[in-house]
N, CA, C and O atoms as CSV, one atom per row, in Angstrom:
chain,resi,resn,atom,element,x,y,z
A,1,MET,N,N,-20.014,31.393,-65.227
A,1,MET,CA,C,-19.261,30.346,-65.031
A,1,MET,C,C,-20.095,29.413,-64.030
A,1,MET,O,O,-20.659,29.945,-63.074
A,2,THR,N,N,-20.172,28.220,-64.203
A,2,THR,CA,C,-20.811,27.295,-63.198
A,2,THR,C,C,-19.969,26.741,-62.190
A,2,THR,O,O,-18.781,26.501,-62.406
A,3,MET,N,N,-20.566,26.513,-61.029
A,3,MET,CA,C,-19.690,26.062,-60.126
A,3,MET,C,C,-20.582,25.050,-59.063
A,3,MET,O,O,-21.383,25.537,-58.265
A,4,ARG,N,N,-20.381,23.864,-59.144
A,4,ARG,CA,C,-21.205,23.015,-58.295
A,4,ARG,C,C,-20.317,22.679,-56.945
A,4,ARG,O,O,-19.161,22.258,-56.962
A,5,VAL,N,N,-21.006,22.921,-55.924
A,5,VAL,CA,C,-20.463,22.819,-54.612
A,5,VAL,C,C,-21.038,21.748,-53.975
A,5,VAL,O,O,-22.259,21.657,-54.095
A,6,MET,N,N,-20.345,20.736,-53.188
A,6,MET,CA,C,-20.720,19.734,-52.387
A,6,MET,C,C,-20.392,19.947,-50.976
A,6,MET,O,O,-19.219,20.197,-50.702
A,7,ALA,N,N,-21.238,19.886,-50.070
A,7,ALA,CA,C,-21.083,20.049,-48.785
A,7,ALA,C,C,-21.215,18.877,-48.023
A,7,ALA,O,O,-22.145,18.120,-48.301
A,8,ILE,N,N,-20.310,18.548,-46.951
A,8,ILE,CA,C,-20.397,17.428,-46.179
A,8,ILE,C,C,-20.554,17.587,-44.781
A,8,ILE,O,O,-19.794,18.407,-44.266
A,9,ASP,N,N,-21.377,16.987,-44.022
A,9,ASP,CA,C,-21.817,16.982,-42.658
A,9,ASP,C,C,-21.343,15.601,-42.011
A,9,ASP,O,O,-22.106,14.657,-41.806
A,10,TYR,N,N,-19.976,15.614,-41.717
A,10,TYR,CA,C,-19.256,14.417,-41.265
A,10,TYR,C,C,-19.820,14.068,-39.911
A,10,TYR,O,O,-20.124,14.934,-39.091
A,11,GLY,N,N,-19.962,12.663,-39.684
A,11,GLY,CA,C,-20.327,12.205,-38.503
A,11,GLY,C,C,-19.958,10.783,-38.232
A,11,GLY,O,O,-19.473,10.077,-39.116
A,12,ASP,N,N,-20.183,10.358,-37.024
A,12,ASP,CA,C,-19.676,9.067,-36.604
A,12,ASP,C,C,-20.328,7.953,-37.322
A,12,ASP,O,O,-19.694,6.989,-37.752
A,13,ALA,N,N,-21.605,8.100,-37.443
A,13,ALA,CA,C,-22.435,6.847,-38.038
A,13,ALA,C,C,-22.900,7.116,-39.327
A,13,ALA,O,O,-22.949,6.243,-40.193
A,14,ARG,N,N,-23.310,8.495,-39.539
A,14,ARG,CA,C,-23.948,9.046,-40.798
A,14,ARG,C,C,-23.408,10.244,-41.242
A,14,ARG,O,O,-23.244,11.094,-40.366
A,15,THR,N,N,-23.050,10.569,-42.514
A,15,THR,CA,C,-22.409,11.544,-43.146
A,15,THR,C,C,-23.506,12.032,-44.058
A,15,THR,O,O,-24.083,11.274,-44.838
A,16,GLY,N,N,-23.823,13.515,-43.925
A,16,GLY,CA,C,-24.633,14.055,-44.833
A,16,GLY,C,C,-24.103,14.549,-45.807
A,16,GLY,O,O,-22.991,15.042,-45.617
A,17,VAL,N,N,-24.696,14.605,-47.220
A,17,VAL,CA,C,-23.972,15.145,-48.227
A,17,VAL,C,C,-25.113,16.079,-48.968
A,17,VAL,O,O,-26.226,15.572,-49.114
A,18,ALA,N,N,-24.923,17.203,-49.365
A,18,ALA,CA,C,-25.591,17.976,-50.201
A,18,ALA,C,C,-24.873,18.563,-51.396
A,18,ALA,O,O,-23.696,18.902,-51.274
A,19,VAL,N,N,-25.529,18.708,-52.571
A,19,VAL,CA,C,-24.785,19.148,-53.760
A,19,VAL,C,C,-25.667,20.225,-54.292
A,19,VAL,O,O,-26.871,20.058,-54.482
A,20,SER,N,N,-24.934,21.500,-54.562
A,20,SER,CA,C,-25.750,22.343,-55.214
A,20,SER,C,C,-26.100,22.156,-56.722
A,20,SER,O,O,-25.627,21.199,-57.334
A,21,ASP,N,N,-26.946,23.087,-57.348
A,21,ASP,CA,C,-27.342,22.981,-58.679
A,21,ASP,C,C,-26.039,23.460,-59.466
A,21,ASP,O,O,-25.098,23.922,-58.820
A,22,ALA,N,N,-25.975,23.354,-60.872
A,22,ALA,CA,C,-24.907,23.681,-61.631
A,22,ALA,C,C,-24.401,25.042,-61.539
A,22,ALA,O,O,-23.221,25.326,-61.742
A,23,ALA,N,N,-25.339,25.909,-61.221
A,23,ALA,CA,C,-25.082,27.310,-61.025
A,23,ALA,C,C,-24.438,27.707,-59.729
A,23,ALA,O,O,-23.868,28.788,-59.579
A,24,GLY,N,N,-24.550,26.793,-58.805
A,24,GLY,CA,C,-23.880,27.063,-57.506
A,24,GLY,C,C,-24.637,27.944,-56.675
A,24,GLY,O,O,-24.120,28.671,-55.826
A,25,LEU,N,N,-26.029,27.875,-56.951
A,25,LEU,CA,C,-27.135,28.741,-56.186
A,25,LEU,C,C,-27.801,28.230,-55.104
A,25,LEU,O,O,-27.969,28.810,-54.031
A,26,LEU,N,N,-28.263,26.891,-55.473
A,26,LEU,CA,C,-29.150,26.175,-54.644
A,26,LEU,C,C,-28.806,24.814,-54.206
A,26,LEU,O,O,-27.992,24.232,-54.923
A,27,ALA,N,N,-29.298,24.125,-53.082
A,27,ALA,CA,C,-29.077,23.006,-52.650
A,27,ALA,C,C,-29.938,21.964,-53.676
A,27,ALA,O,O,-31.140,22.112,-53.894
A,28,GLY,N,N,-29.255,21.072,-54.165
A,28,GLY,CA,C,-30.154,20.255,-55.164
A,28,GLY,C,C,-30.141,18.794,-54.456
A,28,GLY,O,O,-30.955,18.487,-53.585
A,29,TYR,N,N,-29.210,18.006,-54.890
A,29,TYR,CA,C,-29.051,16.607,-54.403
A,29,TYR,C,C,-28.751,16.374,-53.176
A,29,TYR,O,O,-27.737,16.950,-52.784
A,30,THR,N,N,-29.448,15.536,-52.226
A,30,THR,CA,C,-28.994,15.269,-50.767
A,30,THR,C,C,-28.822,13.790,-50.589
A,30,THR,O,O,-29.436,13.066,-51.372
A,31,THR,N,N,-28.096,13.262,-49.696
A,31,THR,CA,C,-27.964,11.857,-49.463
A,31,THR,C,C,-27.361,11.606,-48.172
A,31,THR,O,O,-26.735,12.553,-47.698
A,32,VAL,N,N,-27.417,10.483,-47.469
A,32,VAL,CA,C,-26.891,10.228,-46.237
A,32,VAL,C,C,-25.996,8.819,-46.375
A,32,VAL,O,O,-26.534,7.732,-46.586
A,33,ILE,N,N,-24.584,8.991,-46.229
A,33,ILE,CA,C,-23.828,7.858,-46.101
A,33,ILE,C,C,-23.781,7.176,-44.720
A,33,ILE,O,O,-23.486,7.808,-43.706
A,34,ARG,N,N,-24.054,5.982,-44.717
A,34,ARG,CA,C,-24.227,5.341,-43.474
A,34,ARG,C,C,-22.941,4.440,-43.218
A,34,ARG,O,O,-22.778,3.399,-43.855
A,35,SER,N,N,-22.114,4.843,-42.345
A,35,SER,CA,C,-20.950,3.904,-42.160
A,35,SER,C,C,-20.249,4.479,-40.915
A,35,SER,O,O,-20.429,5.668,-40.652
A,36,ARG,N,N,-19.561,3.816,-40.230
A,36,ARG,CA,C,-18.484,4.244,-39.123
A,36,ARG,C,C,-17.140,4.317,-39.618
A,36,ARG,O,O,-16.295,4.931,-38.966
A,37,GLN,N,N,-16.823,3.701,-40.811
A,37,GLN,CA,C,-15.537,3.430,-41.486
A,37,GLN,C,C,-15.114,4.682,-42.282
A,37,GLN,O,O,-15.446,4.787,-43.462
A,38,ALA,N,N,-14.379,5.643,-41.654
A,38,ALA,CA,C,-13.806,6.938,-42.232
A,38,ALA,C,C,-13.385,6.689,-43.728
A,38,ALA,O,O,-13.795,7.439,-44.615
A,39,ASP,N,N,-12.591,5.661,-43.981
A,39,ASP,CA,C,-11.991,5.506,-45.360
A,39,ASP,C,C,-12.978,5.232,-46.328
A,39,ASP,O,O,-13.059,5.758,-47.437
A,40,TRP,N,N,-13.835,4.252,-45.774
A,40,TRP,CA,C,-15.144,4.106,-46.892
A,40,TRP,C,C,-15.891,5.177,-47.181
A,40,TRP,O,O,-16.294,5.305,-48.336
A,41,VAL,N,N,-16.214,6.140,-46.193
A,41,VAL,CA,C,-17.051,7.241,-46.252
A,41,VAL,C,C,-16.165,8.198,-47.128
A,41,VAL,O,O,-16.758,8.805,-48.021
A,42,ALA,N,N,-14.862,8.399,-46.984
A,42,ALA,CA,C,-14.158,9.310,-47.878
A,42,ALA,C,C,-14.334,8.829,-49.405
A,42,ALA,O,O,-14.546,9.625,-50.319
A,43,ASP,N,N,-14.219,7.406,-49.581
A,43,ASP,CA,C,-14.524,6.768,-50.771
A,43,ASP,C,C,-15.668,7.220,-51.502
A,43,ASP,O,O,-15.683,7.782,-52.597
A,44,GLU,N,N,-16.788,6.849,-50.631
A,44,GLU,CA,C,-18.073,7.194,-51.109
A,44,GLU,C,C,-18.311,8.689,-51.553
A,44,GLU,O,O,-18.960,8.995,-52.552
A,45,ILE,N,N,-17.723,9.563,-50.713
A,45,ILE,CA,C,-17.757,10.943,-50.870
A,45,ILE,C,C,-17.077,11.175,-52.259
A,45,ILE,O,O,-17.705,11.761,-53.140
A,46,ALA,N,N,-15.773,10.714,-52.473
A,46,ALA,CA,C,-15.089,10.824,-53.790
A,46,ALA,C,C,-16.015,10.363,-54.856
A,46,ALA,O,O,-16.208,11.132,-55.798
A,47,ARG,N,N,-16.594,9.251,-54.834
A,47,ARG,CA,C,-17.703,8.751,-55.856
A,47,ARG,C,C,-18.921,9.757,-56.183
A,47,ARG,O,O,-19.353,10.046,-57.299
A,48,ILE,N,N,-19.335,10.186,-55.007
A,48,ILE,CA,C,-20.445,11.201,-55.353
A,48,ILE,C,C,-20.132,12.375,-56.088
A,48,ILE,O,O,-20.819,12.843,-56.996
A,49,ALA,N,N,-18.653,13.000,-55.485
A,49,ALA,CA,C,-18.217,14.252,-55.939
A,49,ALA,C,C,-18.074,14.129,-57.565
A,49,ALA,O,O,-18.467,15.017,-58.321
A,50,ALA,N,N,-17.494,12.978,-57.983
A,50,ALA,CA,C,-17.227,12.614,-59.449
A,50,ALA,C,C,-18.551,12.531,-60.070
A,50,ALA,O,O,-18.737,13.194,-61.090
A,51,GLU,N,N,-19.538,11.778,-59.576
A,51,GLU,CA,C,-20.716,11.434,-60.252
A,51,GLU,C,C,-21.556,12.880,-60.338
A,51,GLU,O,O,-22.226,13.134,-61.338
A,52,ARG,N,N,-21.482,13.647,-59.404
A,52,ARG,CA,C,-22.304,14.848,-59.294
A,52,ARG,C,C,-21.409,16.139,-59.854
A,52,ARG,O,O,-21.942,17.246,-59.940
A,53,GLN,N,N,-20.125,15.946,-60.201
A,53,GLN,CA,C,-19.113,16.911,-61.034
A,53,GLN,C,C,-19.042,17.976,-60.102
A,53,GLN,O,O,-19.131,19.115,-60.562
A,54,ALA,N,N,-18.882,17.809,-58.744
A,54,ALA,CA,C,-18.577,18.811,-57.892
A,54,ALA,C,C,-17.249,19.556,-58.057
A,54,ALA,O,O,-16.233,18.869,-58.163
A,55,ASP,N,N,-17.159,20.799,-58.086
A,55,ASP,CA,C,-16.013,21.742,-58.552
A,55,ASP,C,C,-15.487,22.049,-57.095
A,55,ASP,O,O,-14.309,22.368,-56.940
A,56,GLU,N,N,-16.221,21.968,-56.190
A,56,GLU,CA,C,-15.748,22.619,-54.794
A,56,GLU,C,C,-16.375,21.597,-53.594
A,56,GLU,O,O,-17.465,21.032,-53.677
A,57,LEU,N,N,-15.511,21.503,-52.561
A,57,LEU,CA,C,-15.930,20.755,-51.475
A,57,LEU,C,C,-15.835,21.509,-50.118
A,57,LEU,O,O,-14.781,22.069,-49.817
A,58,VAL,N,N,-16.860,21.532,-49.335
A,58,VAL,CA,C,-16.949,22.364,-48.018
A,58,VAL,C,C,-17.468,21.392,-47.063
A,58,VAL,O,O,-18.486,20.756,-47.335
A,59,MET,N,N,-16.772,21.213,-45.842
A,59,MET,CA,C,-17.088,20.467,-44.889
A,59,MET,C,C,-17.269,21.012,-43.554
A,59,MET,O,O,-16.397,21.748,-43.091
A,60,GLY,N,N,-18.304,20.728,-42.894
A,60,GLY,CA,C,-18.628,21.255,-41.572
A,60,GLY,C,C,-17.589,20.947,-40.715
A,60,GLY,O,O,-17.129,19.805,-40.693
A,61,PHE,N,N,-17.118,21.924,-39.930
A,61,PHE,CA,C,-16.043,21.723,-38.943
A,61,PHE,C,C,-16.566,22.117,-37.529
A,61,PHE,O,O,-17.296,23.090,-37.341
A,62,PRO,N,N,-16.162,21.338,-36.626
A,62,PRO,CA,C,-16.716,21.555,-35.191
A,62,PRO,C,C,-16.118,22.615,-34.371
A,62,PRO,O,O,-14.955,22.465,-33.997
A,63,ARG,N,N,-16.687,23.528,-34.089
A,63,ARG,CA,C,-16.278,24.600,-33.079
A,63,ARG,C,C,-17.097,24.692,-31.822
A,63,ARG,O,O,-18.265,24.305,-31.798
A,64,ASN,N,N,-16.522,25.174,-30.838
A,64,ASN,CA,C,-17.307,25.442,-29.658
A,64,ASN,C,C,-17.998,26.908,-29.950
A,64,ASN,O,O,-17.666,27.719,-30.815
A,65,MET,N,N,-18.992,27.006,-29.037
A,65,MET,CA,C,-20.007,28.453,-29.281
A,65,MET,C,C,-19.042,29.460,-29.099
A,65,MET,O,O,-19.356,30.523,-29.636
A,66,ASP,N,N,-17.746,29.452,-28.386
A,66,ASP,CA,C,-16.920,30.636,-28.379
A,66,ASP,C,C,-15.965,30.777,-29.427
A,66,ASP,O,O,-15.029,31.576,-29.416
A,67,GLY,N,N,-16.258,29.919,-30.387
A,67,GLY,CA,C,-15.361,30.086,-31.666
A,67,GLY,C,C,-14.076,29.161,-31.770
A,67,GLY,O,O,-13.470,28.933,-32.817
A,68,THR,N,N,-13.742,28.638,-30.448
A,68,THR,CA,C,-12.459,27.897,-30.402
A,68,THR,C,C,-12.812,26.543,-30.843
A,68,THR,O,O,-13.979,26.156,-30.892
A,69,GLU,N,N,-11.760,25.798,-31.176
A,69,GLU,CA,C,-11.873,24.447,-31.916
A,69,GLU,C,C,-12.548,23.467,-31.052
A,69,GLU,O,O,-12.110,23.378,-29.906
A,70,GLY,N,N,-13.579,22.681,-31.405
A,70,GLY,CA,C,-13.885,21.654,-30.518
A,70,GLY,C,C,-13.093,20.422,-30.512
A,70,GLY,O,O,-12.248,20.263,-31.393
A,71,PRO,N,N,-13.278,19.536,-29.613
A,71,PRO,CA,C,-12.468,18.409,-29.204
A,71,PRO,C,C,-12.291,17.401,-30.448
A,71,PRO,O,O,-11.381,16.580,-30.566
A,72,ARG,N,N,-13.379,17.636,-31.381
A,72,ARG,CA,C,-13.071,16.640,-32.513
A,72,ARG,C,C,-12.537,17.356,-33.784
A,72,ARG,O,O,-12.674,16.879,-34.910
A,73,ALA,N,N,-11.931,18.513,-33.527
A,73,ALA,CA,C,-11.389,19.255,-34.555
A,73,ALA,C,C,-10.200,18.692,-35.385
A,73,ALA,O,O,-10.013,19.044,-36.550
A,74,GLU,N,N,-9.478,17.883,-34.795
A,74,GLU,CA,C,-8.205,17.194,-35.315
A,74,GLU,C,C,-8.766,15.915,-36.245
A,74,GLU,O,O,-8.242,15.676,-37.333
A,75,LEU,N,N,-9.715,15.230,-35.798
A,75,LEU,CA,C,-10.250,14.232,-36.435
A,75,LEU,C,C,-11.020,14.578,-37.699
A,75,LEU,O,O,-11.106,13.760,-38.615
A,76,TYR,N,N,-11.566,15.749,-37.759
A,76,TYR,CA,C,-12.082,16.335,-38.971
A,76,TYR,C,C,-11.238,16.966,-39.868
A,76,TYR,O,O,-11.550,17.172,-41.041
A,77,ARG,N,N,-10.139,17.293,-39.347
A,77,ARG,CA,C,-8.934,17.845,-40.353
A,77,ARG,C,C,-8.351,16.725,-40.881
A,77,ARG,O,O,-8.000,16.857,-42.054
A,78,GLU,N,N,-8.115,15.531,-40.311
A,78,GLU,CA,C,-7.569,14.348,-40.910
A,78,GLU,C,C,-8.396,13.757,-41.890
A,78,GLU,O,O,-7.869,13.254,-42.883
A,79,PHE,N,N,-9.809,13.749,-41.722
A,79,PHE,CA,C,-10.761,13.237,-42.609
A,79,PHE,C,C,-10.735,14.049,-43.776
A,79,PHE,O,O,-10.634,13.479,-44.863
A,80,ALA,N,N,-10.822,15.466,-43.719
A,80,ALA,CA,C,-10.799,16.381,-44.889
A,80,ALA,C,C,-9.639,16.192,-45.527
A,80,ALA,O,O,-9.700,16.293,-46.753
A,81,LYS,N,N,-8.420,15.904,-44.971
A,81,LYS,CA,C,-7.298,15.477,-45.929
A,81,LYS,C,C,-7.432,14.198,-46.506
A,81,LYS,O,O,-6.754,14.005,-47.515
A,82,SER,N,N,-8.128,13.302,-46.112
A,82,SER,CA,C,-8.229,11.933,-46.720
A,82,SER,C,C,-9.124,12.249,-47.877
A,82,SER,O,O,-8.930,11.722,-48.973
A,83,VAL,N,N,-10.179,13.165,-47.648
A,83,VAL,CA,C,-11.063,13.306,-48.672
A,83,VAL,C,C,-10.479,14.002,-49.935
A,83,VAL,O,O,-10.701,13.658,-51.095
A,84,GLU,N,N,-9.596,15.170,-49.472
A,84,GLU,CA,C,-8.848,15.878,-50.464
A,84,GLU,C,C,-7.923,14.909,-51.473
A,84,GLU,O,O,-7.845,15.056,-52.692
A,85,GLU,N,N,-7.319,14.001,-50.769
A,85,GLU,CA,C,-6.504,12.939,-51.367
A,85,GLU,C,C,-7.197,12.096,-52.506
A,85,GLU,O,O,-6.748,11.896,-53.635
A,86,LYS,N,N,-8.504,11.599,-51.921
A,86,LYS,CA,C,-9.290,10.878,-52.881
A,86,LYS,C,C,-9.772,11.550,-54.022
A,86,LYS,O,O,-9.800,10.944,-55.093
A,87,THR,N,N,-10.189,12.823,-53.936
A,87,THR,CA,C,-10.922,13.577,-54.923
A,87,THR,C,C,-10.036,14.390,-55.629
A,87,THR,O,O,-10.314,14.703,-56.787
A,88,GLY,N,N,-8.804,14.856,-54.993
A,88,GLY,CA,C,-7.966,15.858,-55.860
A,88,GLY,C,C,-8.479,17.287,-55.717
A,88,GLY,O,O,-8.017,18.221,-56.373
A,89,THR,N,N,-9.423,17.402,-54.856
A,89,THR,CA,C,-10.012,18.697,-54.743
A,89,THR,C,C,-9.948,19.269,-53.199
A,89,THR,O,O,-10.514,18.670,-52.284
A,90,PRO,N,N,-9.220,20.460,-53.000
A,90,PRO,CA,C,-9.277,20.996,-51.773
A,90,PRO,C,C,-10.637,20.873,-50.877
A,90,PRO,O,O,-11.704,20.875,-51.491
A,91,VAL,N,N,-10.648,20.771,-49.501
A,91,VAL,CA,C,-11.781,20.722,-48.740
A,91,VAL,C,C,-11.759,21.967,-47.918
A,91,VAL,O,O,-10.869,22.124,-47.082
A,92,ARG,N,N,-12.673,22.845,-48.104
A,92,ARG,CA,C,-12.883,24.254,-47.224
A,92,ARG,C,C,-13.601,23.686,-45.891
A,92,ARG,O,O,-14.669,23.076,-45.928
A,93,LEU,N,N,-12.938,23.940,-44.811
A,93,LEU,CA,C,-13.511,23.783,-43.573
A,93,LEU,C,C,-14.504,24.699,-43.144
A,93,LEU,O,O,-13.976,25.802,-43.010
A,94,TRP,N,N,-15.672,24.722,-42.880
A,94,TRP,CA,C,-16.706,25.658,-42.585
A,94,TRP,C,C,-17.486,25.553,-41.139
A,94,TRP,O,O,-18.058,24.525,-40.777
A,95,ASP,N,N,-17.438,26.485,-40.544
A,95,ASP,CA,C,-18.040,26.490,-39.115
A,95,ASP,C,C,-19.415,25.970,-39.158
A,95,ASP,O,O,-20.301,26.543,-39.792
A,96,GLU,N,N,-19.608,24.841,-38.460
A,96,GLU,CA,C,-20.931,24.174,-38.428
A,96,GLU,C,C,-21.652,24.350,-37.045
A,96,GLU,O,O,-22.511,23.556,-36.660
A,97,ARG,N,N,-21.238,25.461,-36.315
A,97,ARG,CA,C,-22.004,25.349,-35.126
A,97,ARG,C,C,-23.469,25.657,-35.266
A,97,ARG,O,O,-23.856,26.532,-36.041
A,98,ARG,N,N,-24.241,24.986,-34.566
A,98,ARG,CA,C,-25.705,25.135,-34.670
A,98,ARG,C,C,-26.460,24.335,-35.793
A,98,ARG,O,O,-27.664,24.097,-35.700
A,99,THR,N,N,-25.686,23.931,-36.868
A,99,THR,CA,C,-26.335,23.240,-37.989
A,99,THR,C,C,-27.358,21.969,-37.713
A,99,THR,O,O,-28.461,21.757,-38.215
A,100,THR,N,N,-26.698,21.285,-36.852
A,100,THR,CA,C,-27.419,20.009,-36.390
A,100,THR,C,C,-28.703,20.325,-35.598
A,100,THR,O,O,-29.788,19.770,-35.769
A,101,ILE,N,N,-28.406,21.359,-34.651
A,101,ILE,CA,C,-29.591,21.890,-33.770
A,101,ILE,C,C,-30.779,22.491,-34.838
A,101,ILE,O,O,-31.965,22.171,-34.773
A,102,GLU,N,N,-30.328,23.220,-35.610
A,102,GLU,CA,C,-31.221,23.802,-36.700
A,102,GLU,C,C,-32.011,22.903,-37.402
A,102,GLU,O,O,-33.209,23.075,-37.625
A,103,ALA,N,N,-31.179,21.692,-37.843
A,103,ALA,CA,C,-31.731,20.825,-38.726
A,103,ALA,C,C,-32.819,20.056,-38.003
A,103,ALA,O,O,-33.835,19.694,-38.597
A,104,HIS,N,N,-32.599,19.803,-36.685
A,104,HIS,CA,C,-33.697,19.126,-35.896
A,104,HIS,C,C,-34.848,19.919,-35.819
A,104,HIS,O,O,-35.967,19.417,-35.931
A,105,GLN,N,N,-34.647,21.255,-35.616
A,105,GLN,CA,C,-35.666,22.222,-35.426
A,105,GLN,C,C,-36.547,22.232,-36.641
A,105,GLN,O,O,-37.767,22.288,-36.490
A,106,ILE,N,N,-35.970,22.177,-37.918
A,106,ILE,CA,C,-36.511,22.252,-39.251
A,106,ILE,C,C,-37.419,21.000,-39.332
A,106,ILE,O,O,-38.598,21.142,-39.657
A,107,LEU,N,N,-36.932,19.832,-39.060
A,107,LEU,CA,C,-37.573,18.437,-39.225
A,107,LEU,C,C,-38.695,18.495,-38.089
A,107,LEU,O,O,-39.741,17.942,-38.429
A,108,HIS,N,N,-38.691,18.995,-36.937
A,108,HIS,CA,C,-39.567,19.133,-36.019
A,108,HIS,C,C,-40.746,20.016,-36.446
A,108,HIS,O,O,-41.884,19.631,-36.181
A,109,ALA,N,N,-40.556,21.140,-37.071
A,109,ALA,CA,C,-41.345,22.021,-37.710
A,109,ALA,C,C,-42.111,21.403,-38.655
A,109,ALA,O,O,-43.299,21.721,-38.708
A,110,SER,N,N,-41.617,20.466,-39.525
A,110,SER,CA,C,-42.293,19.968,-40.594
A,110,SER,C,C,-43.251,18.799,-40.148
A,110,SER,O,O,-44.021,18.230,-40.922
A,111,GLY,N,N,-43.107,18.498,-38.761
A,111,GLY,CA,C,-44.170,17.562,-38.310
A,111,GLY,C,C,-43.637,16.206,-38.199
A,111,GLY,O,O,-44.343,15.302,-37.753
A,112,LYS,N,N,-42.194,15.974,-38.652
A,112,LYS,CA,C,-41.661,14.752,-38.405
A,112,LYS,C,C,-41.360,14.142,-37.003
A,112,LYS,O,O,-40.868,14.811,-36.094
A,113,LYS,N,N,-41.667,12.913,-36.900
A,113,LYS,CA,C,-41.415,12.383,-35.375
A,113,LYS,C,C,-39.984,12.345,-35.240
A,113,LYS,O,O,-39.149,12.296,-36.143
A,114,MET,N,N,-39.810,12.374,-34.001
A,114,MET,CA,C,-38.334,12.226,-33.508
A,114,MET,C,C,-37.494,11.300,-34.055
A,114,MET,O,O,-36.343,11.598,-34.375
A,115,LYS,N,N,-38.046,9.978,-34.223
A,115,LYS,CA,C,-37.390,8.793,-34.716
A,115,LYS,C,C,-37.054,8.969,-36.152
A,115,LYS,O,O,-36.085,8.435,-36.690
A,116,ALA,N,N,-37.936,9.773,-36.759
A,116,ALA,CA,C,-37.713,10.048,-38.307
A,116,ALA,C,C,-36.677,10.856,-38.578
A,116,ALA,O,O,-36.103,10.758,-39.663
A,117,HIS,N,N,-36.263,11.828,-37.575
A,117,HIS,CA,C,-35.291,12.916,-37.658
A,117,HIS,C,C,-33.758,12.208,-37.892
A,117,HIS,O,O,-32.881,12.735,-38.576
A,118,LYS,N,N,-33.638,11.111,-37.298
A,118,LYS,CA,C,-32.325,10.339,-37.328
A,118,LYS,C,C,-31.851,10.008,-38.893
A,118,LYS,O,O,-30.679,10.102,-39.258
A,119,LYS,N,N,-32.997,9.590,-39.792
A,119,LYS,CA,C,-32.732,9.318,-40.975
A,119,LYS,C,C,-32.263,10.619,-41.968
A,119,LYS,O,O,-31.482,10.592,-42.919
A,120,ASN,N,N,-32.964,11.681,-41.445
A,120,ASN,CA,C,-32.850,12.873,-42.423
A,120,ASN,C,C,-31.910,14.060,-41.876
A,120,ASN,O,O,-31.508,14.908,-42.674
A,121,VAL,N,N,-31.608,14.111,-40.703
A,121,VAL,CA,C,-31.049,15.158,-40.011
A,121,VAL,C,C,-29.644,15.484,-40.613
A,121,VAL,O,O,-29.290,16.663,-40.606
A,122,ASP,N,N,-28.875,14.597,-41.096
A,122,ASP,CA,C,-27.514,14.662,-41.580
A,122,ASP,C,C,-27.722,15.373,-43.063
A,122,ASP,O,O,-27.044,16.344,-43.398
A,123,ALA,N,N,-28.679,14.814,-43.871
A,123,ALA,CA,C,-28.788,15.508,-45.080
A,123,ALA,C,C,-29.320,16.980,-45.024
A,123,ALA,O,O,-28.925,17.836,-45.816
A,124,VAL,N,N,-30.281,17.234,-43.997
A,124,VAL,CA,C,-30.579,18.528,-43.852
A,124,VAL,C,C,-29.680,19.498,-43.291
A,124,VAL,O,O,-29.718,20.701,-43.549
A,125,ALA,N,N,-28.675,18.797,-42.329
A,125,ALA,CA,C,-27.553,19.709,-41.793
A,125,ALA,C,C,-26.489,20.014,-42.840
A,125,ALA,O,O,-25.818,21.043,-42.761
A,126,ALA,N,N,-26.309,19.006,-43.955
A,126,ALA,CA,C,-25.347,19.172,-45.009
A,126,ALA,C,C,-26.025,20.338,-45.865
A,126,ALA,O,O,-25.357,21.213,-46.417
A,127,SER,N,N,-27.262,20.273,-45.915
A,127,SER,CA,C,-27.980,21.453,-46.872
A,127,SER,C,C,-27.763,22.797,-46.150
A,127,SER,O,O,-27.430,23.788,-46.801
A,128,LEU,N,N,-27.911,22.840,-45.064
A,128,LEU,CA,C,-27.601,24.246,-44.154
A,128,LEU,C,C,-26.292,24.483,-44.323
A,128,LEU,O,O,-25.978,25.639,-44.608
A,129,ILE,N,N,-25.412,23.634,-44.212
A,129,ILE,CA,C,-23.900,24.008,-44.374
A,129,ILE,C,C,-23.528,24.423,-45.765
A,129,ILE,O,O,-22.636,25.237,-46.005
A,130,LEU,N,N,-24.327,23.763,-46.755
A,130,LEU,CA,C,-24.101,24.358,-48.222
A,130,LEU,C,C,-24.814,25.696,-48.374
A,130,LEU,O,O,-24.258,26.597,-49.002
A,131,GLU,N,N,-26.001,25.870,-47.837
A,131,GLU,CA,C,-26.746,27.152,-48.100
A,131,GLU,C,C,-25.839,28.291,-47.409
A,131,GLU,O,O,-25.606,29.325,-48.035
A,132,GLY,N,N,-25.368,28.105,-46.207
A,132,GLY,CA,C,-24.495,29.113,-45.492
A,132,GLY,C,C,-23.244,29.489,-46.387
A,132,GLY,O,O,-22.919,30.658,-46.595
A,133,TYR,N,N,-22.582,28.410,-46.889
A,133,TYR,CA,C,-21.529,28.663,-47.561
A,133,TYR,C,C,-21.805,29.325,-49.091
A,133,TYR,O,O,-21.025,30.128,-49.603
A,134,LEU,N,N,-22.939,28.894,-49.678
A,134,LEU,CA,C,-23.374,29.606,-50.940
A,134,LEU,C,C,-23.684,31.025,-50.839
A,134,LEU,O,O,-23.511,31.854,-51.732
A,135,ALA,N,N,-24.217,31.261,-49.532
A,135,ALA,CA,C,-24.773,32.813,-49.139
A,135,ALA,C,C,-23.391,33.510,-48.903
A,135,ALA,O,O,-23.200,34.584,-49.474
A,136,TRP,N,N,-22.424,32.986,-48.115
A,136,TRP,CA,C,-21.179,33.724,-48.014
A,136,TRP,C,C,-20.562,33.879,-49.359
A,136,TRP,O,O,-20.193,35.021,-49.633
A,137,ARG,N,N,-20.374,32.924,-50.277
A,137,ARG,CA,C,-19.651,32.984,-51.548
A,137,ARG,C,C,-20.268,34.116,-52.288
A,137,ARG,O,O,-19.544,34.919,-52.877
A,138,ALA,N,N,-21.684,34.240,-52.296
A,138,ALA,CA,C,-22.410,35.317,-53.110
A,138,ALA,C,C,-21.970,36.674,-52.602
A,138,ALA,O,O,-21.950,37.621,-53.388
A,139,ARG,N,N,-21.633,36.821,-51.390
A,139,ARG,CA,C,-21.435,38.226,-50.712
A,139,ARG,C,C,-19.843,38.387,-50.798
A,139,ARG,O,O,-19.278,39.479,-50.741
A,140,ASN,N,N,-19.245,37.245,-50.933
A,140,ASN,CA,C,-17.593,37.491,-51.191
A,140,ASN,C,C,-17.028,36.983,-52.477
A,140,ASN,O,O,-16.147,36.123,-52.463
A,141,PRO,N,N,-17.527,37.506,-53.648
A,141,PRO,CA,C,-17.080,36.913,-55.008
A,141,PRO,C,C,-15.509,36.840,-55.177
A,141,PRO,O,O,-15.020,36.389,-56.212
């Protein structure tokens, strides 16, 4: 059975998106949606989900390092609800602690200048969310 998963790294100005291959094993397509308008971003996510035939949606969810919910948790819940309404697909909230930090480290290690990080960090963070979720799903069928 194939299962295409789409991961979302929601942010104020940029939202990273990563979509797995048809087998649901690897991160394939990535993009960054540049907008501060949550409703427009949710519409774009719905368009990409339909275009890429995503069966499952997973979105990074902000937690504090001690596991408690971060100050932005409610905003993210509301955005996930909006995406759910527009796609008709439930959105699984996924602990995203450290993904942006790791994404910056990956880009830095690849020799990218800090200025170039801004353009790519959200797509890399979405890929990390996707990879973490796919690994978890493989261990918990």
